[in-house]
N, C-alpha and C positions, 0 to 999 in steps of 0.2 A: 455472097451473104446468104449462102444456104445454111450456114451453121447457126444462124440466129433468125427468130421470127419477129416481126414487128408486133408491138402491143396491140391488144384488141379493144382497148378503151381510150378515153381521152379526158383528162382533168378540166379541160377548157370547154366552155359553151360554144355552140356553133356560132359563127360569125366573129370570133375572137381574132385579133390581129397577132401575128407571130412573126419572128425572125428565125432563121435557121443558121445553124454554124456547122461547118464541115471542115474535116482535115484529114490529110494522109501525111505518112512519113516518107514518101517518096517510092517510086517503082511502080511499073505498070501491071505487075502481077499480084500484088497484095489484094486480099478479097474485100478489103475495106476502102476501095479507091474512091476518089472524090465523086465521079460520075454516079457510082452505085449508091452512094450515101444520098446525092441529091435526088435522084429517082425515088429512092424510098420515102424521103421526107415530102416530096410532091404528092406521092400516092396517099400518104397518111393524111396530109392537109386536105386533099380532095375528098377522102373518105369520111372525115369528120367536120368538114365544111368550114375549115379554117382559112383565113386569109393570109397568105404567105407574102409579106411585104417586101423582104429582101434577104438574100442568102450570102452569108459572110463565108469567104472560102480562103483557107490556108493550104497551099500545096507544098509537098515535099518539106514539111515542117515537123520536127520531132515534138512529142507531147511531154517530153521530160522538162521543159521549161516553157514559161509564157513569153519570155523574152525573145524578140526578133519575129514574132507572129503579127504581122501587120493588121490582117483582118480581125483577129482577136481583139487587138489593142483598139481598133475601130469600134468594135461591138461594145466594149467596156465603156469606152468614151461616150458613146451615144446613149448608152443605157443609163448613164448618170443625169439625164434630162429630167426635169420636173414640170408637169406630170411625165410619167413614162409614156413613150411614143407607142409601145405595143403591149399586149397582154402577157405573152409568153415567148420562150426561146426553145426551139426544137433542135435535138442532136440524134444522131444515129445511136451513140452511146456516150456514157460519161467519159469514157477513155479518149474520145475525141476532143471533149473539153480540156482534159489535162491528165497526164500520167504521174503527175507529182502530187502527193498526198496533201501538202500544204496548200499549194496553188489551187488545187481543185476545191478544197474546203473553204478557203478564204473567199474566192471568187464566186462560188455558188451561194455561200451565206450572204454575200454583199448584194447579189442580184435579187435574192428572195426578200432581204430586207427592204428593198426598193419597190416590192410589189410584183415582181415577175414570177411567172409559173415556169419551172424548168422541166422539160418533158424529153425523156429518153425513150427511144422506140424500142429498145432491147431490154431494158432493165425496168420491170414493173414493180416499184417499191410498195410495200404494204401499208395500210393505213394504221394509225395509231402511234404508240410511243416507241415501237421497235423500228420505225422507218429510218430515223437518223442513224441508228446502230447499223442496219443493213446497208445504208448508202456509204457509211464510213468503211465498211468491210469491202464493198465494191471499188472505192477509191484505193484502199490498201492493195487489193488484188491488181488493179491497173498499174500502180507503181511497182509492185512486185514482179510483174510481167515485164517491165521494161528493164529492171535490174537483171532478171534471169537471162533475158534476151542478150543483154550486154555481155553478161558473163559467158554464155554459150558462144557467142561470136568471138570473144577473146580467146577462149579455149580452142576453137577451131583455127584461128589465126596462128596461135602458138603451135600447134600441131603441124600446121603447113610450114612454119618457120623451122622447125626442127628438121623436116625433110628437105630444107634448102629453097623453099618457095618464098617469094616475097609477101609480106602480109598486106601489101597494097600501096598505093601511091605512085608517083613517078620516080623512076630510077634516077640517081644523081648523074651529072654530066660524066661521060666516059663509060656508062653502062647503057644496055638497052634491055627491054622486057621481052623474054622468049616465052610464048604462051604454049601451054600443053594440056591435053585432057587427062585428068587423074581419076575420072570416075563418073558416076551418074548421080544426079540429085534425086530427091524423093518424087519429084514430078516427072522424072524420066529424062530430063534435059541433061546436057553435058556439063560437068563440073570443070571449069577451066581455071588453071592456076598459072602463075608467071615466075619463072627464074630471072634473076638479074644476071646477065652475061655481058662480057666486054664489047664495047662498041668500036669496032675497028677503026671507024672514021675520027674517033676523038680520044681513044685510049693513049695514044703516044703524046698527044697534046697535054693531056692530063698529067702524065708522068713528068714531061717537061716542066709544067707549072710546079710541081711539088720540087723538083730538083732546083729549079730557080729560087723558089722561096727559101729552102734549105741553105742556099749560097747567098741569102740576104737580099734578094731582088724585092722591089716595091711591088704593089698590086698593079700600079700603072705600067711598070716594065713587063710584068708577067702577061697582063692584058694586051699589050702592044705585040707580044711574041706569040700569043695563043688565041686570042678573041674568043674565049670560051663562053663569056657571059656579056649581056647587054650593059650590065652595071658592074663597075669595080668593086662596089660593095659586096657583091656575091661571093668573092673569093674568101671573105672572112669565114662564111659558113662552109665553104668547100674544104679549108685547111683545118676544120674542127670536126669534119665527118668521119666517123670510124668505118663506114663502109669502105673507103678506099684502102684500109689496111686489112680488109677481109672480114669485117664484123658485120653480121646480120642482126638487126634489132626488131624486136617486136614488143612495144611497151617497155617493161623493165627487163625483159629477157634479151640476153646478148650470146649470140652463137658465134664463136670464133671459127674462122674458116667457113662461114656460111655463104660467102661469095668469094669470087676469085680476086685476090688483092692487087691493087695497081701500084701501091707504094709498099717499099720494104719497111722493116721495124726501125732500122737505124734513121731512114729519111723522116719517118713519122716523129720520132722523138726529137730530132733537130729542130723541126718545124714547131713542135709543140712548145720547146724550150723558148724559141724566139717568140711566140705567141705570149707566153707568160711574162718574158721580160718586157715586152712592148706594153703590155697591160699594166705592169707595175710603173713604168714611166708616165703613163697617162692618167693613172688613177688619182683622183682628187687634186688635179693641177689645172691651173688656168691656161697651160700651154696646149691643152687639148684642141686639135684643129677644128672640131666642130664648134667648141665654145668660141674660139676666136672668131669664126666666120659668122657666128650666130647673131641675127639682127634683133634677137630678144633679150631685153634688158636683164631679165631675172633667170636666164639660163644658167643651171648649176646651182641655184639658191632655192628655187621653188619646189615644194613638196606638197602632196595631196593632203589635205586635212582630214580626210576620211579613211584612207588606207595607208597613208605613210609612203607612197611610192613617189619617186622623182618625177616632176612634170617636164614636158617638153613643149617647145613652142612650134607653131605652124601658121600657115597663111592660106586663106580661103579667097575665091573670087579673083584670082590673079589675072585670068584671062579676060574678065569683064572690065577690067581697068580701075576697079574699087577694092583693092586687097583689104582684107580684114584679119588681123593677126590675133592669134588666141594661144592659151596653154591648155594642154590636155594631159591627165593623168597617164604616166607611162605604163601603169599595169594595164589600164584600159586599152592602151594603144597595142601593147604587146599580146595580151591574153583574151582580148574580146570585149565587146562593148558592155556585157552584162557583168563583168568582174568588179566594177566600181560605179556608184551612182552618181559620181560627180561629172557634170557635163563640161563642155568647153567654156573656159573663162576668157572674157574679153581681154586681149592683150594690152591695148593701149590704156584702157580704163584701169587695169591693175597697175601697170607700171606708174601711172600718173598718181595713184592712191599711195603706192609705196614710197615714190619719191616725195611726195608732199608731206607724208608723215616723217620721213627721215629729215627733210629740210626744216620743217616748221616745229617738229617736237623734240627731235633729237639732237640736231647740230646747233643748238642755241647756247651762247656762253652761260647763262644762269644753270641751265639744266645740265651741261657738262661738267661745271664746277661742282655741282652736287654730286654727280657721278664719281668725280676725282675723290671728293672728300669721303664719300661712302667706300670706294675702292681702297684708298689708303687704310681706312679703319678696318676693313676685312683683311687687308694684306698685313696689317700690324698684328693682328690676331694669328695669322699664319706664321709670323716670325716671333711667336711668344718664347720658343726656345732660345733664340738669338738674343732676345731682350733679357732674359734671365741671366745669359752669359756676359752680357754687357754690364748688367748690374753688379755681378759678382766680381768682375775685373775692375769696375770703378771703386768698389769697397777695398779690394786689395791694393789698388793704386793709392787710395787716401791713407791707408794705413802704412803703406810704404814712404810716402812723402812725409808723414808724422814722424816716422823713425828716422828719416834723413835729417829732419829738422832737430831732433833730439841729439843725434850724433854731432850735427854741426855745433850745437851748444857745448857739447862735451870738448869738442876740439878747441873751441875758443877758450874755455876754462883751463884745461889740462894740457893742451897741446895736441898736435896732429897725431902723434904716435899713439895716444890713448884710444882714438876712434878711426884711424885711418883705413885700416884693412875693412872693418865693418861698413864705413861709409861708402868705399869703392863697390862693395858687394851690393848695398841697398841701391846705389845709383844705377847699376847695371840691372837690377831687378825692375827698377822703375822704367827704364829705357824698354825693357821687354814688355812690361805691361802696357806701355803707351802703344807700342807697335801692335799688340794684340787687340788693344781697343780700337785702333784705327781700322784694322782688318774686320772686326765684327761690325763696326759702323758701316763699312762699304757693303758688307753681306746684307745688312739690314735694308740698306736704302737701294739695293740693286732693282727691286721691284716697285719702288716708290715713285707715283707720278709727280713730277715737278713741273709746274707750268703757271706762268702768271697770266693775269686778265688780258694783258695787251697782246702777248703772245698767243693766247688762246683765240682771241678774236680774229687774229691774222690766219691762224691754222683753219678755223671753221670757215671763214669767208672764202679760202681757196678751195676747200672741200665742196662748199655749196656752188661755186662757180663751175667746178667740174660736172657736178650732178644736173646743173641748169643748162650745160652745153649740149652739142650734138653728137659727140663721139660716144656711141654706145659702148664700146669696149672699155674705154677710159672709165665710163660711169659703172660698169660691171665690176672692173678691177678694184675700183675704190670701195664700192659696197661690199665686197667680199673681204675687205680688211677688217670689218667689224660686224657685218650682218652674217649671222651663222647660217640661218635658213628663213624662208617665209612659208608659213603653212596656210594654204588658201582652201576655203570651202565655198559653198554657193553664195553666202552672204557676208563673209568677213575675211579678213587677211591678218594672220598673226605674225609679227616681225619679231624674231629672236636675235638679239645682238648683245655685243660687249661694248665697254667704253670705246668710243669712236676715235680717241686720239692715237695718232701713229707712234711707233716705237721710238722716236726721236725725242719724245718728252720724257723718257726715262734717264736717270743718271748713267745706268749701264743698261745695254739691251737686255731684255727680259722676255720669256715666252708669254704669248698672250693667255695661256692656259690658267695665269694666276688672276686674271680679271673675272668679274662676276657677270653672269649672263642676266639680261634684262629682257622684257617682253612688253610689246604694245600691240593692242588688236584694234582695227579699223573696220568700221562697217562699210562694205563696198558700195552700198547705195548712197549713203549720206556723207561718207568720208569722216564721220564723227568718231572719236575714240571710244571703244566699248569699255565700260566699267572704269 
C-alpha cells in the first residue's frame, strides 16, 4: 500500500460507530490484500477516535460483480435496518466496494440515502457540486481498470497459446501438463508456463475409447473397457473436445496442431457423425432416457418465465430423509447463479397447481365443448378456399341436374333419339361432379372435431383418472399431448395448451398444428386464475 496514502481528515465526528468493508481479488502478492486493508482501517479509526463495530471481509472475490460476495450481501442487508445501526462505512478505496460502474453508484446512493457516511481512505472527494462528478469518474476509472486488466490477461494468454503453451486449466484425460520456465516477471520471479503433452499412462486408453465409439460402442461399454472417468456422463464431453484432434483453444482462438493429436481426423468425423445422429433421435422426443426416468412431472414442459430457458428438476435433503423436489432454471444451472434471478421453485407445489388447473379448469365437458366450437369456427376459416370450391361445384351440379331434367322432358315428348347422346353426356358430368363434391367434403372435414357430449365425458373422465393416478410417466405423456409449455415465475405459472381432445375425435387423423393455442395463468400462492 505504498502507492497510496490514507486521507488526513475525517467527515465523521469522534465517537461515531462505523463498519469496515474489505475485499481482495485473490493472491498473496497483490498490494491491496485483506490484511493490509484491515490494518490501515484500524489505524484510521484509532487516529480519529471512531468505534469500529464490525469488519466485513470478502477474500478472493472479484469486484466486477456484487453477486457471490457474501460479506457484501450481509453488509447491505444489515444496513437496511431502521434506524441505522452505525453512522458510517469505511473502505480502503471505492474499488474495493465495486469495480462495476452501475453496482458502485447504485449501492453507494442507496446507503447514502439511508443516512450512512461513506469514507474512502485513499479518495478524498472535494466539497461542493463537483463531488458527485469526481466520484463518478473514480467509479468509471475502477471499472476501466478491470476491463483493461482482463484484456491484457487475454492478450498474454493468446500469445502463450500461439507458442504452444496451454492458456490454463487442467489438461483433458490423456494429457498431462509439462511446466517450463519461459522468462522472468517484473518482480524478478520466474514466469512458468505449461504445455499439454501425452500422458503415457492413459493415452492408449483414450485412443481405444475413441475407436470403440467410432465402432458404435455405448458409454457403458467404453467405461467398462477403459475406466477413464468416475461418471459415464463425462464421455459426452470427451467426444466433443477438439483437443483430442490437436486443436489448442484460448477463448475464440483455435490453433490447429497446438497439441499432439490423440485421434486422427477420420475417427473424429465418424464419432461426430454418430453424435449428431444421436442428438436428432433424442431431440424433442418423449423417449429421451432422462425424461423417461425423471420423477418430475413437468420435465420437458417447464420453461423459465424470466429468461425462457428450459427448467430441470432436482431433489434436496435426500440424505436427511426428507427429500424436497424443486425446479431450477437451466441457464442458471449451466452458466452460473447470477445469470437468472429466478430461484428454486417448489416441485410438489407447482405440480399440484398445474394438475389442479388442468383437471378443474381445462378438462371439463362444458369448457372443452366451447373449445371444440371455437376450434371448428377457426378451422372453417382456414378452409375458406375449399368452401368456395364446394359452393362452385354445387352450383355446377344444380345446373347439370336441371339440364338432365330438361333432356328427360325432351325424350318423353320426342323420343330418346332427340336427346339420348346429350343425356348420357350430362349424366356422366353429374357423376363426375358428385365425386368431386364428395372429395372436397372429405378435405373440409379432415380437421373438423366431431365429438358428442356422452363420448366427451367418457374421454375426459379417463384423462382425469390418469392425471390423478400415481404413474408420473403416464401423466407426463398425457400432458404433453395438449400442453405445449408451462412458463413459471416467482409468483405465477402460465399454462399454454391446445384443445385437449386426442386425435381419435377427428374424422381423419389431422396434425395438431391446426388447433388454436390457449393460455391460463395461475397464482402460485392462492391457486386462483390470474385475469
